[in-house]
N, C-alpha and C positions, 0 to 999 in steps of 0.2 A: 450315876449319870446326871449330867447337867442338862436341863432342858432349855432350848432357846426360846426366847420370847419373841413373837411376831406381833407387831402392832396391827390391829384389825383394819385400820383405815389406810395403811401404807400400800401404795400401788406397786405392782411388780415392774421391773425394768422392761423397756420395749416401747414400741409404737402402737398406737391404736389403728384400727382399720381405716377410719377417715383420714388420718395423717398419711398413711401409706398410699391411699387412693389419690389424695391431693398431690403428693410428690410424684406419682406416676403420671398424672395428667400434665403437670408442669414439665416433666422430663420429655414426654411424648410431644408436647407442643414445641419445645426447644429443638428436638431432633427433626421435626417437620420443617421448621424454619431453616435449619442448616441444610437439610435436603433440598429445599427449594432454592437456596443460594448457589449450590454447586453448579448447576447448568449455566447460571449467569456468569459465574467465575470462569468456567471453561470457555464460554463464548467470548468473554472479554479478553482472555489470554490469546485465543485464536485470532481475534481481530487485531490485537496489538502486534502479534507476530506477522500477520499479513501487511499491516501498515508499515512496519519496519522493513519488510522485504521490498515493498513498493518504493519506499524512500531510498533504500540502497540502490535499487535498479535505476531510479531517476537520477540520483546523484552520479552514478557511474556514467550514465549517458551524457550528462552535462559535462563531466570531465573529458569524455571523448570528444565532444564538440569543441570545447575550449582548446584541447590539444590539437585538433584538426585545424583550427583557426578560421578566421573570416574568409580568406581566399578559397577555402575548400568547401564552403557551404553551397555547393552545386551538386546536382544529381550524379554526374559522372564521377566526381572526385570523392564523394562520400562512400563509395564502394571500391575505389581503386587504392593502390599503394597500401594494401592490407588494413585500410581503415575499418571496413565492415561496420559501418555505423547504422545503416538502414537496410530494410528488406529488399530493396530494389530501387530503381531510378524512375519509375513510372510517373510519380507525382512531383518529383524534385525538379526545381528550376534547373534548366540545362546551362543557362548563362546568367550568373548573378553578380557580375562584375561591379555594378553600382549598388548592390545590396537592396534593390528595389522590388524584388520578387517575394511573394508569399507562397507557402506551400504547407501541405500536411503530409508528413512522412510517417511510415510505420516501422517499428523495430521488434515486432512480436516474435518473428522467427529468428532473426539475427541473435537476439539475446535469450531465446527460449523462455520468454515471459510466461508462456502457458504451463511450464513445469513448476512454477513457484506458488501457484494459487489453486484452490479447489475449483473443479469444473473444467480444467484445461486439458486433462488427459482422459483417454479411454481406459478401460479396465486392463488393457495390455501395456499401458504406459505411453502410448503414442499420442501425438497431438490430436485433440478432438476438433478437427476443422469444421465439422457439421454443427457444432454447438454455437449458437449465436451469442451466448453469454460467456464465451471463453475469454480469459484474460488477454489484454492487449497493451501495447506500448506505442505511443505516438509522440512525434515532435512537430510542433507548429512553429514555423519560422516566418518572420515578417520584418519589414524595415522598421527601425525604431525612429519614428517621425521627428522627435525633438533633435535628432542628430543630422537632419537633412541640411545639405549645403548645395546651393545651385550656383553653377558657374558655366557660362557659355551656353545656357539653355539646357544643361544636363544636370539633373538632380542626383546627387550621390549621398549615400547614407554612411556615416562613420560607424554606426552600430547596427547590428542585426539582433533582433530579439528572438530567442529560442525558448519555447515553453515545452517542457517534457512532461507527459502525462502517462501514468500507469493506471489502468482500469481493471477491476476485478469485481466479481459478484460475491457478496458477503455470506457468512454462515448464519447470522441471526435471522435474516430474511433473504431467502434465495432470490427474491424478486428485487432486491435492492443493490444497485451498483455503487461501488465505492471507488474513489480515485484519489491519487496523490499527484500533485503537480508542483513543479518548480520552474522558475524562469531565470534565464541567464542572458546577459548582453555580451555579444561577441564584438570586439573592437577591431576596426580596420588596422589601426596601428597598435603594436604591442604596448601594454601598460607595464611600466616598470616600477 
């Protein structure tokens, strides 16, 4: 039989305890960093989703206003002829022939804004009307003053400015309101 010779100073293959311990410390630290980032990523994704939803709602409302046209930016007409653009006519100007009236209109119920964001519904899925931080949608209309024309003592505006705002309360900080707004100019004469 042949005997194998082992060199007395040669180490056996493997890792020493300090090497294993150090690698475990590094691995644990990395896992803790990743674990701390996950909630931030989830919150960012939720905010981006809410922001995109708000943008979509606002752009849809602008398209409805543009389709209704300048002559229909009156309280009675915004809910007639199947327009259903606002929640009611209480705050809407009843006669805006000259485009000189300003108003704040709400479309929270008409477009079910409360369904798209956190805090808008009760546990049964109904609108939470008792929640002061429930999501809302507003339209602010006003005359666009650079378009004013005065003739015979009557000032008429060729453009009405409509600003659509969607408000919701955020996930990151429940006490922080977020909003998305966009503004459109509605022309008295069609633009071709």
